[in-house]
All heavy atoms as a GROMACS GRO file, in nm:
protein
  657
    1MET      N    1  19.648  10.121  12.028
    1MET     CA    2  19.643  10.243  11.942
    1MET      C    3  19.501  10.253  11.881
    1MET      O    4  19.447  10.362  11.873
    1MET     CB    5  19.746  10.232  11.835
    1MET     CG    6  19.745  10.347  11.741
    1MET     SD    7  19.913  10.406  11.725
    1MET     CE    8  19.899  10.499  11.582
    2GLN      N    9  19.445  10.145  11.839
    2GLN     CA   10  19.312  10.146  11.782
    2GLN      C   11  19.208  10.194  11.882
    2GLN      O   12  19.116  10.266  11.848
    2GLN     CB   13  19.274  10.000  11.731
    2GLN     CG   14  19.142   9.993  11.657
    2GLN     CD   15  19.151  10.058  11.521
    2GLN    OE1   16  19.257  10.097  11.470
    2GLN    NE2   17  19.038  10.076  11.456
    3LEU      N   18  19.222  10.151  12.009
    3LEU     CA   19  19.137  10.189  12.115
    3LEU      C   20  19.139  10.342  12.137
    3LEU      O   21  19.034  10.406  12.148
    3LEU     CB   22  19.170  10.120  12.247
    3LEU     CG   23  19.080  10.150  12.369
    3LEU    CD1   24  18.937  10.118  12.336
    3LEU    CD2   25  19.131  10.075  12.492
    4LEU      N   26  19.257  10.400  12.131
    4LEU     CA   27  19.268  10.543  12.147
    4LEU      C   28  19.196  10.618  12.035
    4LEU      O   29  19.134  10.720  12.055
    4LEU     CB   30  19.416  10.584  12.158
    4LEU     CG   31  19.491  10.543  12.284
    4LEU    CD1   32  19.640  10.581  12.269
    4LEU    CD2   33  19.427  10.604  12.406
    5ARG      N   34  19.209  10.564  11.915
    5ARG     CA   35  19.143  10.624  11.799
    5ARG      C   36  18.997  10.623  11.812
    5ARG      O   37  18.930  10.725  11.789
    5ARG     CB   38  19.190  10.550  11.671
    5ARG     CG   39  19.135  10.601  11.545
    5ARG     CD   40  19.192  10.524  11.429
    5ARG     NE   41  19.139  10.576  11.305
    5ARG     CZ   42  19.140  10.506  11.193
    5ARG    NH1   43  19.201  10.393  11.190
    5ARG    NH2   44  19.086  10.559  11.088
    6TRP      N   45  18.940  10.512  11.862
    6TRP     CA   46  18.793  10.502  11.874
    6TRP      C   47  18.747  10.591  11.988
    6TRP      O   48  18.636  10.647  11.983
    6TRP     CB   49  18.752  10.356  11.895
    6TRP     CG   50  18.750  10.280  11.765
    6TRP    CD1   51  18.839  10.189  11.727
    6TRP    CD2   52  18.662  10.305  11.660
    6TRP    NE1   53  18.803  10.151  11.600
    6TRP    CE2   54  18.697  10.214  11.558
    6TRP    CE3   55  18.550  10.386  11.634
    6TRP    CZ2   56  18.639  10.213  11.433
    6TRP    CZ3   57  18.486  10.383  11.511
    6TRP    CH2   58  18.523  10.290  11.411
    7ARG      N   59  18.830  10.608  12.092
    7ARG     CA   60  18.786  10.697  12.199
    7ARG      C   61  18.779  10.840  12.151
    7ARG      O   62  18.695  10.919  12.185
    7ARG     CB   63  18.883  10.684  12.320
    7ARG     CG   64  18.865  10.564  12.400
    7ARG     CD   65  18.954  10.567  12.521
    7ARG     NE   66  18.937  10.441  12.594
    7ARG     CZ   67  19.018  10.397  12.686
    7ARG    NH1   68  19.130  10.460  12.713
    7ARG    NH2   69  18.994  10.285  12.755
    8ARG      N   70  18.884  10.878  12.068
    8ARG     CA   71  18.884  11.012  12.008
    8ARG      C   72  18.761  11.036  11.922
    8ARG      O   73  18.697  11.139  11.926
    8ARG     CB   74  19.010  11.030  11.933
    8ARG     CG   75  19.024  11.167  11.865
    8ARG     CD   76  19.038  11.279  11.964
    8ARG     NE   77  19.045  11.405  11.897
    8ARG     CZ   78  18.991  11.516  11.941
    8ARG    NH1   79  18.927  11.519  12.052
    8ARG    NH2   80  19.003  11.628  11.867
    9ILE      N   81  18.725  10.932  11.843
    9ILE     CA   82  18.609  10.945  11.755
    9ILE      C   83  18.482  10.961  11.842
    9ILE      O   84  18.400  11.045  11.810
    9ILE     CB   85  18.597  10.820  11.665
    9ILE    CG1   86  18.712  10.824  11.559
    9ILE    CG2   87  18.462  10.814  11.591
    9ILE    CD1   88  18.728  10.695  11.486
   10ARG      N   89  18.472  10.879  11.946
   10ARG     CA   90  18.354  10.887  12.032
   10ARG      C   91  18.343  11.027  12.094
   10ARG      O   92  18.237  11.086  12.106
   10ARG     CB   93  18.360  10.780  12.137
   10ARG     CG   94  18.230  10.765  12.207
   10ARG     CD   95  18.223  10.651  12.309
   10ARG     NE   96  18.309  10.540  12.263
   10ARG     CZ   97  18.361  10.456  12.347
   10ARG    NH1   98  18.345  10.465  12.474
   10ARG    NH2   99  18.440  10.355  12.301
   11SER      N  100  18.463  11.084  12.135
   11SER     CA  101  18.458  11.214  12.199
   11SER      C  102  18.414  11.321  12.098
   11SER      O  103  18.347  11.416  12.136
   11SER     CB  104  18.589  11.246  12.263
   11SER     OG  105  18.690  11.276  12.165
   12LEU      N  106  18.451  11.305  11.975
   12LEU     CA  107  18.409  11.400  11.865
   12LEU      C  108  18.262  11.393  11.846
   12LEU      O  109  18.204  11.491  11.801
   12LEU     CB  110  18.488  11.372  11.736
   12LEU     CG  111  18.630  11.423  11.735
   12LEU    CD1  112  18.701  11.371  11.609
   12LEU    CD2  113  18.636  11.573  11.736
   13MET      N  114  18.204  11.281  11.871
   13MET     CA  115  18.062  11.272  11.853
   13MET      C  116  17.982  11.334  11.965
   13MET      O  117  17.864  11.369  11.954
   13MET     CB  118  18.017  11.125  11.848
   13MET     CG  119  18.083  11.047  11.726
   13MET     SD  120  18.045  11.117  11.571
   13MET     CE  121  17.875  11.060  11.548
   14THR      N  122  18.050  11.359  12.082
   14THR     CA  123  17.985  11.420  12.197
   14THR      C  124  18.027  11.563  12.229
   14THR      O  125  17.945  11.642  12.277
   14THR     CB  126  18.003  11.336  12.321
   14THR    OG1  127  18.141  11.320  12.348
   14THR    CG2  128  17.940  11.198  12.303
   15GLU      N  129  18.155  11.596  12.198
   15GLU     CA  130  18.200  11.731  12.230
   15GLU      C  131  18.148  11.831  12.122
   15GLU      O  132  18.124  11.786  12.006
   15GLU     CB  133  18.354  11.738  12.245
   15GLU     CG  134  18.427  11.722  12.119
   15GLU     CD  135  18.580  11.722  12.136
   15GLU    OE1  136  18.625  11.664  12.240
   15GLU    OE2  137  18.648  11.776  12.059
   16PRO      N  138  18.139  11.960  12.155
   16PRO     CA  139  18.092  12.057  12.062
   16PRO      C  140  18.182  12.065  11.936
   16PRO      O  141  18.303  12.072  11.952
   16PRO     CB  142  18.091  12.189  12.134
   16PRO     CG  143  18.107  12.155  12.277
   16PRO     CD  144  18.172  12.017  12.281
   17TYR      N  145  18.129  12.057  11.820
   17TYR     CA  146  18.203  12.068  11.700
   17TYR      C  147  18.116  12.137  11.593
   17TYR      O  148  17.995  12.149  11.611
   17TYR     CB  149  18.243  11.931  11.648
   17TYR     CG  150  18.132  11.849  11.602
   17TYR    CD1  151  18.084  11.852  11.476
   17TYR    CD2  152  18.066  11.759  11.689
   17TYR    CE1  153  17.974  11.783  11.433
   17TYR    CE2  154  17.959  11.680  11.649
   17TYR     CZ  155  17.912  11.694  11.523
   17TYR     OH  156  17.809  11.617  11.477
   18LEU      N  157  18.174  12.179  11.484
   18LEU     CA  158  18.104  12.235  11.372
   18LEU      C  159  18.137  12.154  11.247
   18LEU      O  160  18.252  12.111  11.232
   18LEU     CB  161  18.146  12.385  11.350
   18LEU     CG  162  18.114  12.476  11.462
   18LEU    CD1  163  18.170  12.615  11.426
   18LEU    CD2  164  17.970  12.488  11.492
   19THR      N  165  18.044  12.139  11.162
   19THR     CA  166  18.068  12.073  11.031
   19THR      C  167  18.113  12.187  10.941
   19THR      O  168  18.106  12.308  10.972
   19THR     CB  169  17.937  12.016  10.976
   19THR    OG1  170  17.841  12.113  10.956
   19THR    CG2  171  17.884  11.903  11.068
   20THR      N  172  18.157  12.155  10.822
   20THR     CA  173  18.199  12.251  10.723
   20THR      C  174  18.084  12.351  10.690
   20THR      O  175  18.103  12.470  10.689
   20THR     CB  176  18.245  12.186  10.598
   20THR    OG1  177  18.352  12.095  10.624
   20THR    CG2  178  18.288  12.283  10.492
   21GLU      N  179  17.965  12.296  10.677
   21GLU     CA  180  17.853  12.383  10.647
   21GLU      C  181  17.817  12.480  10.761
   21GLU      O  182  17.788  12.595  10.740
   21GLU     CB  183  17.728  12.297  10.613
   21GLU     CG  184  17.734  12.226  10.476
   21GLU     CD  185  17.833  12.115  10.475
   21GLU    OE1  186  17.869  12.055  10.583
   21GLU    OE2  187  17.883  12.076  10.367
   22GLN      N  188  17.828  12.430  10.882
   22GLN     CA  189  17.801  12.511  11.000
   22GLN      C  190  17.905  12.623  11.016
   22GLN      O  191  17.873  12.737  11.047
   22GLN     CB  192  17.800  12.430  11.127
   22GLN     CG  193  17.674  12.340  11.135
   22GLN     CD  194  17.686  12.233  11.248
   22GLN    OE1  195  17.794  12.194  11.281
   22GLN    NE2  196  17.571  12.193  11.298
   23LEU      N  197  18.031  12.591  10.989
   23LEU     CA  198  18.137  12.689  10.994
   23LEU      C  199  18.121  12.791  10.888
   23LEU      O  200  18.135  12.917  10.913
   23LEU     CB  201  18.275  12.621  10.986
   23LEU     CG  202  18.397  12.715  11.000
   23LEU    CD1  203  18.394  12.788  11.131
   23LEU    CD2  204  18.523  12.635  10.981
   24ALA      N  205  18.087  12.752  10.770
   24ALA     CA  206  18.059  12.846  10.657
   24ALA      C  207  17.944  12.944  10.694
   24ALA      O  208  17.959  13.060  10.671
   24ALA     CB  209  18.025  12.769  10.532
   25LYS      N  210  17.842  12.893  10.750
   25LYS     CA  211  17.731  12.978  10.794
   25LYS      C  212  17.777  13.076  10.903
   25LYS      O  213  17.743  13.199  10.902
   25LYS     CB  214  17.619  12.890  10.844
   25LYS     CG  215  17.489  12.958  10.869
   25LYS     CD  216  17.382  12.862  10.909
   25LYS     CE  217  17.243  12.915  10.880
   25LYS     NZ  218  17.142  12.825  10.913
   26ARG      N  219  17.859  13.028  10.992
   26ARG     CA  220  17.909  13.111  11.109
   26ARG      C  221  17.990  13.226  11.054
   26ARG      O  222  17.989  13.338  11.108
   26ARG     CB  223  17.990  13.027  11.197
   26ARG     CG  224  18.047  13.096  11.318
   26ARG     CD  225  18.130  12.996  11.405
   26ARG     NE  226  18.196  13.056  11.514
   26ARG     CZ  227  18.144  13.078  11.635
   26ARG    NH1  228  18.021  13.045  11.664
   26ARG    NH2  229  18.215  13.136  11.727
   27TRP      N  230  18.068  13.199  10.950
   27TRP     CA  231  18.161  13.299  10.895
   27TRP      C  232  18.101  13.366  10.768
   27TRP      O  233  18.169  13.447  10.706
   27TRP     CB  234  18.293  13.239  10.854
   27TRP     CG  235  18.377  13.199  10.973
   27TRP    CD1  236  18.353  13.231  11.105
   27TRP    CD2  237  18.500  13.131  10.968
   27TRP    NE1  238  18.455  13.178  11.182
   27TRP    CE2  239  18.547  13.116  11.103
   27TRP    CE3  240  18.577  13.078  10.870
   27TRP    CZ2  241  18.664  13.053  11.134
   27TRP    CZ3  242  18.694  13.013  10.900
   27TRP    CH2  243  18.741  13.000  11.032
   28ARG      N  244  17.974  13.346  10.736
   28ARG     CA  245  17.913  13.404  10.620
   28ARG      C  246  17.998  13.377  10.494
   28ARG      O  247  18.020  13.470  10.416
   28ARG     CB  248  17.894  13.554  10.635
   28ARG     CG  249  17.783  13.591  10.737
   28ARG     CD  250  17.793  13.735  10.768
   28ARG     NE  251  17.905  13.745  10.867
   28ARG     CZ  252  17.928  13.839  10.947
   28ARG    NH1  253  17.856  13.946  10.946
   28ARG    NH2  254  18.024  13.838  11.037
   29ALA      N  255  18.028  13.252  10.474
   29ALA     CA  256  18.105  13.211  10.361
   29ALA      C  257  18.038  13.086  10.293
   29ALA      O  258  17.946  13.030  10.352
   29ALA     CB  259  18.249  13.173  10.407
   30LYS      N  260  18.087  13.053  10.183
   30LYS     CA  261  18.034  12.933  10.114
   30LYS      C  262  18.114  12.810  10.167
   30LYS      O  263  18.232  12.824  10.198
   30LYS     CB  264  18.054  12.944   9.963
   30LYS     CG  265  17.976  13.047   9.902
   30LYS     CD  266  17.991  13.054   9.754
   30LYS     CE  267  17.909  13.164   9.686
   30LYS     NZ  268  17.928  13.163   9.543
   31PRO      N  269  18.046  12.698  10.173
   31PRO     CA  270  18.117  12.575  10.218
   31PRO      C  271  18.238  12.548  10.127
   31PRO      O  272  18.344  12.497  10.174
   31PRO     CB  273  18.012  12.468  10.202
   31PRO     CG  274  17.883  12.537  10.225
   31PRO     CD  275  17.903  12.671  10.158
   32SER      N  276  18.232  12.580  10.005
   32SER     CA  277  18.343  12.558   9.910
   32SER      C  278  18.463  12.644   9.951
   32SER      O  279  18.581  12.598   9.933
   32SER     CB  280  18.307  12.585   9.768
   32SER     OG  281  18.260  12.723   9.750
   33ALA      N  282  18.441  12.757  10.008
   33ALA     CA  283  18.554  12.844  10.051
   33ALA      C  284  18.619  12.785  10.172
   33ALA      O  285  18.744  12.788  10.183
   33ALA     CB  286  18.498  12.988  10.083
   34ILE      N  287  18.542  12.725  10.263
   34ILE     CA  288  18.598  12.661  10.379
   34ILE      C  289  18.678  12.539  10.334
   34ILE      O  290  18.790  12.510  10.384
   34ILE     CB  291  18.487  12.619  10.474
   34ILE    CG1  292  18.403  12.740  10.523
   34ILE    CG2  293  18.545  12.541  10.596
   34ILE    CD1  294  18.475  12.851  10.596
   35LYS      N  295  18.625  12.464  10.240
   35LYS     CA  296  18.700  12.348  10.191
   35LYS      C  297  18.824  12.385  10.119
   35LYS      O  298  18.925  12.318  10.133
   35LYS     CB  299  18.606  12.271  10.090
   35LYS     CG  300  18.493  12.203  10.158
   35LYS     CD  301  18.401  12.139  10.052
   35LYS     CE  302  18.276  12.080  10.119
   35LYS     NZ  303  18.179  12.022  10.027
   36HIS      N  304  18.828  12.494  10.048
   36HIS     CA  305  18.945  12.549   9.981
   36HIS      C  306  19.050  12.588  10.086
   36HIS      O  307  19.171  12.554  10.069
   36HIS     CB  308  18.908  12.664   9.895
   36HIS     CG  309  19.026  12.717   9.813
   36HIS    ND1  310  19.082  12.646   9.710
   36HIS    CD2  311  19.092  12.834   9.821
   36HIS    CE1  312  19.179  12.715   9.661
   36HIS    NE2  313  19.193  12.829   9.726
   37GLN      N  314  19.010  12.653  10.191
   37GLN     CA  315  19.100  12.685  10.299
   37GLN      C  316  19.166  12.562  10.358
   37GLN      O  317  19.285  12.555  10.384
   37GLN     CB  318  19.033  12.765  10.412
   37GLN     CG  319  19.000  12.908  10.381
   37GLN     CD  320  18.940  12.978  10.499
   37GLN    OE1  321  18.892  12.913  10.597
   37GLN    NE2  322  18.931  13.106  10.492
   38ARG      N  323  19.086  12.462  10.380
   38ARG     CA  324  19.132  12.335  10.439
   38ARG      C  325  19.231  12.267  10.345
   38ARG      O  326  19.336  12.222  10.384
   38ARG     CB  327  19.008  12.243  10.458
   38ARG     CG  328  19.045  12.124  10.536
   38ARG     CD  329  18.920  12.047  10.580
   38ARG     NE  330  18.842  11.994  10.472
   38ARG     CZ  331  18.713  12.011  10.457
   38ARG    NH1  332  18.644  12.078  10.541
   38ARG    NH2  333  18.648  11.963  10.355
   39ALA      N  334  19.207  12.274  10.210
   39ALA     CA  335  19.299  12.215  10.112
   39ALA      C  336  19.433  12.290  10.113
   39ALA      O  337  19.539  12.231  10.085
   39ALA     CB  338  19.238  12.218   9.973
   40LEU      N  339  19.432  12.419  10.143
   40LEU     CA  340  19.550  12.503  10.138
   40LEU      C  341  19.626  12.489  10.274
   40LEU      O  342  19.739  12.537  10.290
   40LEU     CB  343  19.520  12.648  10.112
   40LEU     CG  344  19.472  12.681   9.973
   40LEU    CD1  345  19.426  12.827   9.961
   40LEU    CD2  346  19.571  12.646   9.873
   41GLY      N  347  19.561  12.430  10.373
   41GLY     CA  348  19.622  12.415  10.508
   41GLY      C  349  19.606  12.535  10.595
   41GLY      O  350  19.687  12.554  10.692
   42ILE      N  351  19.512  12.623  10.562
   42ILE     CA  352  19.485  12.736  10.644
   42ILE      C  353  19.346  12.721  10.710
   42ILE      O  354  19.272  12.637  10.666
   42ILE     CB  355  19.497  12.870  10.566
   42ILE    CG1  356  19.393  12.871  10.446
   42ILE    CG2  357  19.637  12.897  10.516
   42ILE    CD1  358  19.391  12.995  10.372
   43GLY      N  359  19.320  12.798  10.806
   43GLY     CA  360  19.196  12.782  10.878
   43GLY      C  361  19.217  12.708  11.005
   43GLY      O  362  19.323  12.668  11.040
   44PRO      N  363  19.103  12.686  11.080
   44PRO     CA  364  19.112  12.616  11.207
   44PRO      C  365  19.145  12.470  11.190
   44PRO      O  366  19.124  12.410  11.091
   44PRO     CB  367  18.973  12.634  11.270
   44PRO     CG  368  18.885  12.660  11.154
   44PRO     CD  369  18.963  12.727  11.050
   45GLU      N  370  19.204  12.411  11.295
   45GLU     CA  371  19.237  12.269  11.294
   45GLU      C  372  19.114  12.187  11.283
   45GLU      O  373  19.005  12.230  11.335
   45GLU     CB  374  19.313  12.230  11.419
   45GLU     CG  375  19.455  12.288  11.424
   45GLU     CD  376  19.526  12.243  11.548
   45GLU    OE1  377  19.509  12.130  11.590
   45GLU    OE2  378  19.606  12.322  11.598
   46TYR      N  379  19.116  12.076  11.216
   46TYR     CA  380  18.996  11.991  11.197
   46TYR      C  381  19.040  11.844  11.213
   46TYR      O  382  19.155  11.808  11.220
   46TYR     CB  383  18.943  12.015  11.059
   46TYR     CG  384  19.025  11.972  10.947
   46TYR    CD1  385  19.016  11.849  10.888
   46TYR    CD2  386  19.122  12.062  10.895
   46TYR    CE1  387  19.097  11.806  10.787
   46TYR    CE2  388  19.207  12.026  10.794
   46TYR     CZ  389  19.191  11.896  10.740
   46TYR     OH  390  19.276  11.861  10.636
   47VAL      N  391  18.941  11.763  11.224
   47VAL     CA  392  18.955  11.618  11.233
   47VAL      C  393  18.868  11.551  11.130
   47VAL      O  394  18.757  11.594  11.107
   47VAL     CB  395  18.918  11.568  11.375
   47VAL    CG1  396  18.933  11.420  11.388
   47VAL    CG2  397  18.997  11.644  11.482
   48THR      N  398  18.924  11.452  11.065
   48THR     CA  399  18.850  11.374  10.966
   48THR      C  400  18.816  11.238  11.025
   48THR      O  401  18.906  11.162  11.067
   48THR     CB  402  18.923  11.356  10.834
   48THR    OG1  403  18.954  11.484  10.787
   48THR    CG2  404  18.839  11.285  10.733
   49LEU      N  405  18.690  11.206  11.039
   49LEU     CA  406  18.648  11.081  11.096
   49LEU      C  407  18.654  10.971  10.987
   49LEU      O  408  18.631  10.998  10.871
   49LEU     CB  409  18.506  11.090  11.146
   49LEU     CG  410  18.478  11.189  11.258
   49LEU    CD1  411  18.333  11.193  11.290
   49LEU    CD2  412  18.563  11.160  11.378
   50PRO      N  413  18.682  10.845  11.030
   50PRO     CA  414  18.676  10.734  10.933
   50PRO      C  415  18.540  10.705  10.886
   50PRO      O  416  18.441  10.735  10.959
   50PRO     CB  417  18.740  10.619  11.010
   50PRO     CG  418  18.715  10.649  11.147
   50PRO     CD  419  18.717  10.801  11.161
   51ARG      N  420  18.524  10.649  10.771
   51ARG     CA  421  18.394  10.617  10.714
   51ARG      C  422  18.323  10.504  10.796
   51ARG      O  423  18.204  10.494  10.804
   51ARG     CB  424  18.402  10.578  10.571
   51ARG     CG  425  18.434  10.694  10.488
   51ARG     CD  426  18.434  10.656  10.343
   51ARG     NE  427  18.478  10.778  10.268
   51ARG     CZ  428  18.530  10.779  10.156
   51ARG    NH1  429  18.553  10.669  10.092
   51ARG    NH2  430  18.565  10.892  10.096
   52ILE      N  431  18.405  10.413  10.846
   52ILE     CA  432  18.353  10.295  10.915
   52ILE      C  433  18.280  10.339  11.042
   52ILE      O  434  18.329  10.413  11.124
   52ILE     CB  435  18.465  10.198  10.951
   52ILE    CG1  436  18.531  10.149  10.822
   52ILE    CG2  437  18.411  10.086  11.034
   52ILE    CD1  438  18.658  10.064  10.843
   53GLY      N  439  18.154  10.295  11.055
   53GLY     CA  440  18.083  10.322  11.173
   53GLY      C  441  17.996  10.444  11.169
   53GLY      O  442  17.917  10.471  11.259
   54LEU      N  443  18.008  10.527  11.065
   54LEU     CA  444  17.924  10.647  11.053
   54LEU      C  445  17.808  10.619  10.956
   54LEU      O  446  17.824  10.554  10.854
   54LEU     CB  447  18.009  10.760  10.994
   54LEU     CG  448  18.117  10.825  11.083
   54LEU    CD1  449  18.187  10.931  11.006
   54LEU    CD2  450  18.054  10.880  11.208
   55PRO      N  451  17.693  10.675  10.990
   55PRO     CA  452  17.577  10.658  10.896
   55PRO      C  453  17.606  10.727  10.763
   55PRO      O  454  17.680  10.828  10.763
   55PRO     CB  455  17.460  10.730  10.972
   55PRO     CG  456  17.508  10.738  11.112
   55PRO     CD  457  17.655  10.740  11.112
   56ALA      N  458  17.555  10.676  10.662
   56ALA     CA  459  17.569  10.736  10.528
   56ALA      C  460  17.521  10.884  10.527
   56ALA      O  461  17.423  10.914  10.586
   56ALA     CB  462  17.493  10.655  10.423
   57GLY      N  463  17.601  10.969  10.466
   57GLY     CA  464  17.568  11.110  10.457
   57GLY      C  465  17.610  11.192  10.576
   57GLY      O  466  17.591  11.313  10.576
   58THR      N  467  17.673  11.130  10.679
   58THR     CA  468  17.718  11.205  10.796
   58THR      C  469  17.851  11.272  10.757
   58THR      O  470  17.940  11.213  10.697
   58THR     CB  471  17.747  11.108  10.913
   58THR    OG1  472  17.626  11.043  10.942
   58THR    CG2  473  17.794  11.186  11.033
   59PRO      N  474  17.858  11.410  10.786
   59PRO     CA  475  17.985  11.478  10.753
   59PRO      C  476  18.104  11.414  10.834
   59PRO      O  477  18.090  11.392  10.953
   59PRO     CB  478  17.953  11.621  10.806
   59PRO     CG  479  17.812  11.631  10.817
   59PRO     CD  480  17.762  11.492  10.843
   60ARG      N  481  18.210  11.394  10.764
   60ARG     CA  482  18.328  11.334  10.824
   60ARG      C  483  18.422  11.438  10.879
   60ARG      O  484  18.498  11.408  10.970
   60ARG     CB  485  18.400  11.244  10.720
   60ARG     CG  486  18.320  11.121  10.686
   60ARG     CD  487  18.389  11.039  10.581
   60ARG     NE  488  18.523  11.002  10.636
   60ARG     CZ  489  18.631  10.994  10.547
   60ARG    NH1  490  18.622  11.018  10.424
   60ARG    NH2  491  18.748  10.963  10.606
   61VAL      N  492  18.425  11.559  10.822
   61VAL     CA  493  18.518  11.661  10.872
   61VAL      C  494  18.450  11.736  10.985
   61VAL      O  495  18.337  11.780  10.968
   61VAL     CB  496  18.560  11.755  10.756
   61VAL    CG1  497  18.642  11.870  10.806
   61VAL    CG2  498  18.635  11.681  10.645
   62ARG      N  499  18.524  11.752  11.094
   62ARG     CA  500  18.469  11.817  11.213
   62ARG      C  501  18.569  11.916  11.257
   62ARG      O  502  18.688  11.900  11.259
   62ARG     CB  503  18.447  11.720  11.325
   62ARG     CG  504  18.365  11.596  11.294
   62ARG     CD  505  18.219  11.628  11.280
   62ARG     NE  506  18.146  11.515  11.226
   62ARG     CZ  507  18.069  11.437  11.297
   62ARG    NH1  508  18.053  11.458  11.426
   62ARG    NH2  509  18.001  11.345  11.237
   63TYR      N  510  18.518  12.036  11.296
   63TYR     CA  511  18.596  12.143  11.353
   63TYR      C  512  18.562  12.159  11.502
   63TYR      O  513  18.450  12.204  11.529
   63TYR     CB  514  18.568  12.276  11.282
   63TYR     CG  515  18.606  12.278  11.138
   63TYR    CD1  516  18.519  12.241  11.038
   63TYR    CD2  517  18.732  12.321  11.096
   63TYR    CE1  518  18.556  12.242  10.904
   63TYR    CE2  519  18.771  12.325  10.964
   63TYR     CZ  520  18.681  12.283  10.871
   63TYR     OH  521  18.716  12.289  10.738
   64PRO      N  522  18.643  12.110  11.593
   64PRO     CA  523  18.612  12.120  11.733
   64PRO      C  524  18.595  12.273  11.764
   64PRO      O  525  18.671  12.357  11.720
   64PRO     CB  526  18.735  12.070  11.804
   64PRO     CG  527  18.790  11.962  11.704
   64PRO     CD  528  18.769  12.032  11.572
   65LEU      N  529  18.490  12.302  11.841
   65LEU     CA  530  18.459  12.438  11.868
   65LEU      C  531  18.572  12.516  11.934
   65LEU      O  532  18.591  12.628  11.905
   65LEU     CB  533  18.329  12.441  11.955
   65LEU     CG  534  18.273  12.584  11.984
   65LEU    CD1  535  18.242  12.657  11.852
   65LEU    CD2  536  18.147  12.573  12.070
   66ALA      N  537  18.645  12.447  12.022
   66ALA     CA  538  18.757  12.514  12.089
   66ALA      C  539  18.862  12.561  11.989
   66ALA      O  540  18.914  12.674  11.994
   66ALA     CB  541  18.824  12.420  12.191
   67ASN      N  542  18.886  12.482  11.881
   67ASN     CA  543  18.978  12.519  11.774
   67ASN      C  544  18.929  12.640  11.691
   67ASN      O  545  19.002  12.731  11.655
   67ASN     CB  546  19.007  12.401  11.681
   67ASN     CG  547  19.076  12.290  11.754
   67ASN    OD1  548  19.117  12.302  11.869
   67ASN    ND2  549  19.099  12.182  11.684
   68VAL      N  550  18.796  12.636  11.668
   68VAL     CA  551  18.738  12.744  11.588
   68VAL      C  552  18.744  12.881  11.670
   68VAL      O  553  18.785  12.983  11.613
   68VAL     CB  554  18.591  12.711  11.556
   68VAL    CG1  555  18.517  12.834  11.491
   68VAL    CG2  556  18.583  12.592  11.463
   69LEU      N  557  18.712  12.870  11.794
   69LEU     CA  558  18.714  12.995  11.876
   69LEU      C  559  18.860  13.051  11.886
   69LEU      O  560  18.883  13.171  11.883
   69LEU     CB  561  18.663  12.962  12.021
   69LEU     CG  562  18.511  12.930  12.020
   69LEU    CD1  563  18.468  12.886  12.163
   69LEU    CD2  564  18.425  13.043  11.968
   70ALA      N  565  18.954  12.957  11.903
   70ALA     CA  566  19.093  13.003  11.910
   70ALA      C  567  19.138  13.067  11.777
   70ALA      O  568  19.206  13.169  11.782
   70ALA     CB  569  19.184  12.884  11.950
   71PHE      N  570  19.099  13.006  11.669
   71PHE     CA  571  19.135  13.060  11.540
   71PHE      C  572  19.071  13.197  11.510
   71PHE      O  573  19.138  13.288  11.466
   71PHE     CB  574  19.089  12.965  11.426
   71PHE     CG  575  19.138  13.007  11.292
   71PHE    CD1  576  19.264  12.982  11.240
   71PHE    CD2  577  19.049  13.071  11.208
   71PHE    CE1  578  19.298  13.022  11.117
   71PHE    CE2  579  19.085  13.116  11.079
   71PHE     CZ  580  19.213  13.090  11.034
   72GLU      N  581  18.947  13.212  11.553
   72GLU     CA  582  18.878  13.341  11.540
   72GLU      C  583  18.946  13.450  11.617
   72GLU      O  584  18.965  13.561  11.575
   72GLU     CB  585  18.731  13.322  11.580
   72GLU     CG  586  18.649  13.241  11.483
   72GLU     CD  587  18.509  13.216  11.532
   72GLU    OE1  588  18.480  13.238  11.648
   72GLU    OE2  589  18.431  13.170  11.452
   73GLU      N  590  18.984  13.410  11.744
   73GLU     CA  591  19.048  13.512  11.828
   73GLU      C  592  19.182  13.550  11.774
   73GLU      O  593  19.218  13.665  11.774
   73GLU     CB  594  19.062  13.456  11.971
   73GLU     CG  595  19.118  13.559  12.068
   73GLU     CD  596  19.120  13.506  12.213
   73GLU    OE1  597  19.031  13.424  12.242
   73GLU    OE2  598  19.211  13.546  12.286
   74ALA      N  599  19.261  13.452  11.728
   74ALA     CA  600  19.394  13.478  11.679
   74ALA      C  601  19.395  13.560  11.548
   74ALA      O  602  19.486  13.629  11.520
   74ALA     CB  603  19.471  13.346  11.660
   75ASN      N  604  19.288  13.550  11.475
   75ASN     CA  605  19.280  13.617  11.343
   75ASN      C  606  19.174  13.727  11.338
   75ASN      O  607  19.139  13.771  11.225
   75ASN     CB  608  19.252  13.510  11.231
   75ASN     CG  609  19.363  13.415  11.221
   75ASN    OD1  610  19.466  13.452  11.165
   75ASN    ND2  611  19.353  13.297  11.274
   76ASN      N  612  19.128  13.773  11.454
   76ASN     CA  613  19.033  13.882  11.459
   76ASN      C  614  18.908  13.858  11.375
   76ASN      O  615  18.864  13.949  11.302
   76ASN     CB  616  19.095  14.014  11.429
   76ASN     CG  617  19.205  14.054  11.526
   76ASN    OD1  618  19.188  14.031  11.647
   76ASN    ND2  619  19.314  14.105  11.479
   77ILE      N  620  18.853  13.741  11.379
   77ILE     CA  621  18.732  13.709  11.304
   77ILE      C  622  18.612  13.725  11.396
   77ILE      O  623  18.611  13.665  11.503
   77ILE     CB  624  18.738  13.567  11.244
   77ILE    CG1  625  18.856  13.555  11.149
   77ILE    CG2  626  18.608  13.524  11.184
   77ILE    CD1  627  18.880  13.414  11.101
   78THR      N  628  18.511  13.802  11.349
   78THR     CA  629  18.390  13.815  11.430
   78THR      C  630  18.287  13.729  11.361
   78THR      O  631  18.245  13.757  11.248
   78THR     CB  632  18.343  13.961  11.429
   78THR    OG1  633  18.454  14.042  11.486
   78THR    CG2  634  18.218  13.977  11.515
   79PRO      N  635  18.240  13.620  11.427
   79PRO     CA  636  18.145  13.534  11.368
   79PRO      C  637  18.005  13.595  11.362
   79PRO      O  638  17.972  13.686  11.440
   79PRO     CB  639  18.149  13.413  11.457
   79PRO     CG  640  18.186  13.466  11.588
   79PRO     CD  641  18.281  13.578  11.556
   80LEU      N  642  17.923  13.541  11.271
   80LEU     CA  643  17.788  13.588  11.262
   80LEU      C  644  17.708  13.545  11.381
   80LEU      O  645  17.624  13.616  11.436
   80LEU     CB  646  17.726  13.524  11.132
   80LEU     CG  647  17.574  13.556  11.108
   80LEU    CD1  648  17.556  13.705  11.090
   80LEU    CD2  649  17.526  13.484  10.986
   81ASN      N  650  17.728  13.418  11.428
   81ASN     CA  651  17.654  13.369  11.546
   81ASN      C  652  17.746  13.303  11.646
   81ASN      O  653  17.858  13.268  11.620
   81ASN     CB  654  17.543  13.273  11.498
   81ASN     CG  655  17.596  13.157  11.417
   81ASN    OD1  656  17.717  13.140  11.399
   81ASN    ND2  657  17.504  13.087  11.356
   0.00000   0.00000   0.00000
């Protein structure tokens, strides 16, 4: 099980993803608004990486690009970029 978790983490480091700040910029919103949506359980699916093995200051919450695109299409959101 641990091996599968690390493989998923490794894939998140290589597959296209957005951080909270990047998603906020894409949607012309504040990062705090994206965080609030996440706390309410709305918005695109995300993954939280464990702290172990990440450099200090690296964003832990990642939004896989495929999930963001699917959410935008389902909710008629036109991104800035």
